[in-house]
C-alpha positions, 0 to 999 in steps of 0.5 A: 458246543450247539451249532445252529443251522438255517435251510441255507446250511442244510449242508453243513447240517448233513455233514454233522450227520453224517460224523454222528451228529445229533441234531433238532430240526422241525417236522409237521407240528414240533422239532425232531430229534435226529441222526443217522439211524446205522449210526448205533452210537450218536442213537444212544445220545439221541436217548441219552437226550431224550432220557428215554427207555430204548425199548421204546424204537422211534420212527424214520422220516425221509424225503421220497419213499426210494429213502425208506423202501429197503426197510420194508419187508415188501413181500409181506405186504400186500400191492394194495396197502402199499398203493394206500400209502403211496397216495398218503405220502409225502404228507403228513402221516406215519406208518408200521410196516413190516421190518427189513433186516436193514432196520437197526434192532436199536430204532425198532425197540421192541417193535416187531415193526418200523413206522416210516414218514415220508414228509410234505413239510420242506424244511425236514424233506430238504434236509433228508436229501441234503443228507441223502437218506432217512433219518431217526425222528423222535420228539425234540424233548426230554422224556415226559415234557412237552415237545419243542415247538421253537429252536429256543425252547430246544436249547432251553431243553439240552444246550450243549450236549445237543450239536446242532438244531437246524432252525427253520419254521414248523408244519402247519399241524396242532399236533404230531403225526397220526402212526397207523399200522399199514397192514390193519390201519389201526390207528396207534397214535391218534 
């Protein structure tokens, strides 16, 4: 059964995630689908909901740098690059880094790197704080459909196949965050 959570229920939403659940939650521009990145079974359920090829990989969203640092192969990232990234976070900036051995293969898909964002959108950041770690973040929609911009759309797309939805406001962005390669600065998604 699909459970609905509000910002007052963040601890319960985090328990659902720690228990292997898949949760939709608001991000800067669209609702995202999330789960514990270390939980392969939850991750596979998320991809089944999206009907998305597992080779595509996903990004991880966090409340602060400490929640994503372990996923970055820091020895391969120049200090100047890390300084640039730190100056953009928290914010609507997703960066692709060389990934550390801490990144589960299923999260990265066929990609050599890992996409990470430290969000400034308070509902998503508060969820990461309640969960005490980074979460998978991929748009809440079946593959090929428009991303959900309302909790009602999430419910229409997934119904009871989804474990929960955090019904809170989106951020003010009109489109999903830009994704850039941290080392080269190249734009991967504009």
